[in-house]
MARFIKOL-622018 format. One line per field, with one value per residue (C-alpha): x, y, z; chain. Coordinates in steps of 0.1 Angstrom, whole numbers, padded with zeros to 4 digits. Layout:
BEGIN
X (X, ...)
Y (Y, ...)
Z (Z, ...)
mol (A, ...)
END
This chain:
BEGIN
X (0199, 0202, 0172, 0166, 0142, 0119, 0128, 0112, 0096, 0096, 0124, 0108, 0074, 0070, 0044, 0070, 0047, 0067, 0056, 0077, 0081, 0087, 0113, 0128, 0148, 0158, 0162, 0186, 0183, 0152, 0162, 0162, 0124, 0122, 0135, 0112, 0084, 0108, 0126, 0094, 0067, 0034, 0045, 0027, 0047, 0045, 0063, 0074, 0089, 0097, 0067, 0053, 0018, 0011, -0004, 0006, -0020, -0002, 0030, 0035, 0035, 0054, 0083, 0086, 0105, 0121, 0128, 0165, 0167, 0184, 0190, 0178, 0182, 0170, 0160, 0147, 0150, 0133, 0126, 0092, 0099, 0123, 0115, 0131, 0133, 0133, 0141, 0115, 0139, 0148, 0137, 0108, 0118, 0153, 0138, 0117, 0147, 0168, 0141, 0138, 0176, 0174, 0144, 0120, 0083, 0058, 0065, 0076, 0043, 0050, 0080, 0085, 0060, 0076, 0082, 0099, 0094, 0080, 0051, 0041, 0018, 0002, -0012, -0014, 0004, -0007, -0005, -0011, -0029, -0008, -0008, 0017, -0008, -0003, 0033, 0035, 0039, 0042, 0055, 0072, 0063, 0070, 0039, 0044, 0015, 0030, 0066, 0062, 0073, 0047, 0046, 0015, 0005, -0009, -0044, -0039, -0029, -0066, -0057, -0083, -0081, -0053, -0061, -0049, -0051, -0023, -0042, -0073, -0078, -0073, -0039, -0023, 0013, 0009, 0029, 0064, 0070, 0107, 0107, 0085, 0087, 0079, 0074, 0088, 0087, 0119, 0111, 0074, 0048, 0043, 0009, 0002, -0036, -0039, -0051, -0023, 0003, -0014, -0015, 0022, 0032, 0011, 0027, 0062, 0056, 0063, 0044, 0056, 0065, 0091, 0094, 0119, 0095, 0067, 0091, 0103, 0067, 0056, 0085, 0079, 0042, 0046, 0073, 0051, 0021, 0033, 0053, 0086, 0082, 0117, 0104, 0067, 0055, 0030, 0021, 0012, -0024, -0043, -0076, -0086, -0103, -0140, -0158, -0195, -0223, -0236, -0268, -0248, -0224, -0253, -0267, -0234, -0226, -0260, -0250, -0213, -0210, -0172, -0165, -0134, -0140, -0126, -0149, -0137, -0167, -0201, -0216, -0189, -0169, -0139, -0140, -0108, -0109, -0087, -0112, -0140, -0119, -0109, -0145, -0155, -0130, -0105, -0074, -0048, -0068, -0047, -0056, -0026, 0002, -0022, -0034, -0044, -0016, -0020, -0011, -0028, -0059, -0055, -0025, -0028, 0004, 0022, 0037, 0059, 0044, 0010, 0001, -0014, -0047, -0046, -0042, -0068, -0094, -0088, -0094, -0126, -0139, -0131, -0148, -0180, -0181, -0176, -0203, -0227, -0219, -0216, -0231, -0197, -0179, -0141, -0119, -0084, -0056, -0031, -0029, -0039, -0020)
Y (-0092, -0098, -0115, -0109, -0131, -0123, -0086, -0058, -0031, -0005, 0016, 0011, 0028, 0064, 0055, 0034, 0004, -0026, -0055, -0081, -0092, -0128, -0116, -0082, -0072, -0042, -0038, -0014, -0026, -0032, -0067, -0079, -0076, -0105, -0130, -0121, -0145, -0173, -0170, -0166, -0186, -0182, -0156, -0123, -0093, -0058, -0029, -0003, 0031, 0049, 0036, 0071, 0063, 0030, 0016, -0019, -0038, -0071, -0089, -0092, -0129, -0124, -0105, -0067, -0051, -0017, 0004, 0016, 0022, 0056, 0081, 0115, 0124, 0153, 0136, 0166, 0203, 0231, 0268, 0258, 0228, 0201, 0165, 0145, 0108, 0101, 0066, 0053, 0049, 0086, 0105, 0128, 0159, 0157, 0157, 0188, 0206, 0199, 0212, 0244, 0249, 0248, 0272, 0247, 0250, 0222, 0204, 0232, 0230, 0193, 0200, 0179, 0153, 0122, 0091, 0081, 0091, 0057, 0060, 0095, 0084, 0057, 0082, 0111, 0131, 0167, 0198, 0236, 0236, 0211, 0173, 0150, 0144, 0180, 0173, 0135, 0124, 0087, 0061, 0027, -0003, -0040, -0061, -0089, -0110, -0116, -0105, -0078, -0042, -0015, 0022, 0040, 0074, 0101, 0092, 0055, 0061, 0071, 0098, 0110, 0128, 0109, 0080, 0062, 0029, 0016, 0021, 0001, -0031, -0054, -0037, -0034, -0046, -0057, -0029, -0018, 0017, 0020, 0053, 0084, 0110, 0147, 0178, 0209, 0245, 0267, 0300, 0290, 0308, 0291, 0281, 0306, 0306, 0283, 0303, 0293, 0304, 0338, 0344, 0335, 0358, 0387, 0382, 0381, 0410, 0390, 0407, 0385, 0350, 0331, 0294, 0294, 0316, 0290, 0262, 0280, 0289, 0253, 0240, 0266, 0259, 0222, 0223, 0246, 0223, 0187, 0167, 0152, 0113, 0110, 0126, 0114, 0085, 0096, 0093, 0129, 0135, 0105, 0114, 0127, 0161, 0151, 0164, 0172, 0181, 0217, 0207, 0193, 0222, 0247, 0227, 0227, 0264, 0273, 0256, 0266, 0298, 0300, 0266, 0268, 0253, 0251, 0251, 0224, 0225, 0241, 0213, 0201, 0216, 0203, 0206, 0204, 0172, 0188, 0215, 0190, 0169, 0200, 0213, 0179, 0182, 0156, 0179, 0170, 0139, 0110, 0074, 0056, 0061, 0068, 0103, 0133, 0158, 0190, 0213, 0195, 0175, 0158, 0139, 0108, 0100, 0073, 0086, 0056, 0021, 0023, -0007, -0004, -0015, 0013, 0039, 0022, 0021, 0058, 0066, 0045, 0066, 0098, 0086, 0077, 0109, 0132, 0113, 0118, 0155, 0166, 0138, 0133, 0100, 0105, 0083, 0073, 0085, 0060, 0024, -0001, -0033)
Z (-0198, -0161, -0143, -0106, -0086, -0057, -0058, -0037, -0059, -0032, -0048, -0083, -0076, -0064, -0039, -0022, -0018, -0006, -0029, -0046, -0082, -0091, -0117, -0125, -0155, -0176, -0214, -0230, -0266, -0286, -0297, -0261, -0262, -0287, -0262, -0233, -0242, -0250, -0217, -0197, -0214, -0197, -0173, -0168, -0180, -0166, -0184, -0159, -0165, -0133, -0115, -0112, -0122, -0106, -0074, -0065, -0044, -0043, -0052, -0089, -0099, -0132, -0147, -0144, -0173, -0169, -0199, -0201, -0238, -0243, -0271, -0284, -0321, -0342, -0375, -0395, -0394, -0413, -0406, -0393, -0371, -0358, -0356, -0327, -0320, -0283, -0269, -0245, -0216, -0215, -0184, -0195, -0177, -0192, -0226, -0218, -0203, -0234, -0257, -0237, -0238, -0276, -0275, -0290, -0281, -0277, -0244, -0220, -0202, -0194, -0173, -0141, -0151, -0137, -0158, -0190, -0226, -0235, -0210, -0221, -0249, -0227, -0203, -0229, -0203, -0200, -0179, -0180, -0214, -0233, -0239, -0255, -0283, -0294, -0305, -0310, -0346, -0340, -0316, -0322, -0302, -0298, -0298, -0272, -0285, -0319, -0316, -0343, -0344, -0352, -0358, -0344, -0360, -0337, -0349, -0343, -0307, -0301, -0276, -0250, -0218, -0199, -0221, -0252, -0271, -0250, -0217, -0228, -0208, -0238, -0246, -0211, -0212, -0248, -0264, -0252, -0266, -0273, -0293, -0298, -0325, -0316, -0337, -0319, -0331, -0330, -0312, -0312, -0292, -0259, -0245, -0217, -0214, -0183, -0153, -0130, -0155, -0161, -0124, -0121, -0149, -0134, -0099, -0114, -0138, -0169, -0198, -0227, -0215, -0234, -0237, -0208, -0188, -0192, -0183, -0151, -0142, -0145, -0124, -0097, -0095, -0095, -0068, -0046, -0049, -0053, -0028, -0038, -0040, -0026, 0006, 0007, -0014, -0041, -0077, -0084, -0094, -0083, -0099, -0133, -0135, -0142, -0173, -0169, -0192, -0196, -0177, -0148, -0148, -0145, -0116, -0098, -0103, -0090, -0057, -0059, -0078, -0070, -0084, -0108, -0142, -0177, -0208, -0232, -0256, -0260, -0239, -0216, -0187, -0168, -0130, -0109, -0089, -0063, -0056, -0052, -0028, -0008, -0006, 0008, 0036, 0026, 0022, 0048, 0060, 0073, 0081, 0094, 0068, 0040, 0035, 0013, 0009, 0030, 0001, -0028, -0023, -0057, -0043, -0022, -0002, 0017, 0048, 0053, 0055, 0039, 0018, -0017, -0002, 0023, -0005, -0026, 0002, 0010, -0027, -0026, 0004, -0015, -0046, -0027, -0008, -0039, -0056, -0027, -0023, -0059, -0081, -0097, -0098, -0098, -0119, -0108, -0130, -0116, -0129, -0102, -0103)
mol (A, A, A, A, A, A, A, A, A, A, A, A, A, A, A, A, A, A, A, A, A, A, A, A, A, A, A, A, A, A, A, A, A, A, A, A, A, A, A, A, A, A, A, A, A, A, A, A, A, A, A, A, A, A, A, A, A, A, A, A, A, A, A, A, A, A, A, A, A, A, A, A, A, A, A, A, A, A, A, A, A, A, A, A, A, A, A, A, A, A, A, A, A, A, A, A, A, A, A, A, A, A, A, A, A, A, A, A, A, A, A, A, A, A, A, A, A, A, A, A, A, A, A, A, A, A, A, A, A, A, A, A, A, A, A, A, A, A, A, A, A, A, A, A, A, A, A, A, A, A, A, A, A, A, A, A, A, A, A, A, A, A, A, A, A, A, A, A, A, A, A, A, A, A, A, A, A, A, A, A, A, A, A, A, A, A, A, A, A, A, A, A, A, A, A, A, A, A, A, A, A, A, A, A, A, A, A, A, A, A, A, A, A, A, A, A, A, A, A, A, A, A, A, A, A, A, A, A, A, A, A, A, A, A, A, A, A, A, A, A, A, A, A, A, A, A, A, A, A, A, A, A, A, A, A, A, A, A, A, A, A, A, A, A, A, A, A, A, A, A, A, A, A, A, A, A, A, A, A, A, A, A, A, A, A, A, A, A, A, A, A, A, A, A, A, A, A, A, A, A, A, A, A, A, A, A, A, A, A, A, A, A, A, A, A, A, A, A, A, A, A, A, A, A, A, A, A, A, A, A, A, A, A, A, A, A, A)
END
């Protein structure tokens, strides 16, 4: 296990923020995790996948651990389902692409979400009507506090909207997820109810979308809306889509009858944060090298040399303005470090 000292993390986070880590290492075997605390007693530890959902505000005074554990294995097969074990260091989109090639349904809507498989449960990644919780059976993790291995069932992960047990403040960087287990459906019916997908299929004259059609649609839509981090630093969706009560929803739609929304229960509605930000006039806004993307208001960007503080302060201004204009307080989806 090679240890590097005083290393820039600019190439290890998709915002391209130029901060340094006291130490940087990678693990490609589970057993290497056991020696971390022994080798670095008292040091802060940060588990980092592809750095696609983090915003660094300062240098990290501790050790950054990158997950490079690889492997994909089908462990059970029936006529109704297949169960796959995915190592935490696998690139998530590669996993999705492989499942689609084998005509397995369950994660095709989650194409092109950046990051590694081990971080998918932390964020409960989701898009276009599906979330990882819909297919995850369990995940295996190493508990850094006591040096023990633990298996978490779907229920024990305590999934919420872009949330899980692993994301709670008391558990941050406690559990290193090195394997996830998924249940996928051979020739299953894909989820096509999301409005953007329906519009895509109508425009492309696709009457009965297949698993591959959904995958292709998601890839095309995401590429048309979201900037490539290799070209413009960003972490994808910066804010969560807020959920409001029926009473607040009725008040909002009386003032904004064209407001897009998604009913998630009898008493709660989800409002697109990007729409709120665009309506408030922030789309395309730029302050130095920190800005709001000109195509997708939900994405904050680094045009070159913005600091984490620059991005954070811009997000603070947006949060305050949306609260003033709509009475909704946005929450950041990214992890601020």
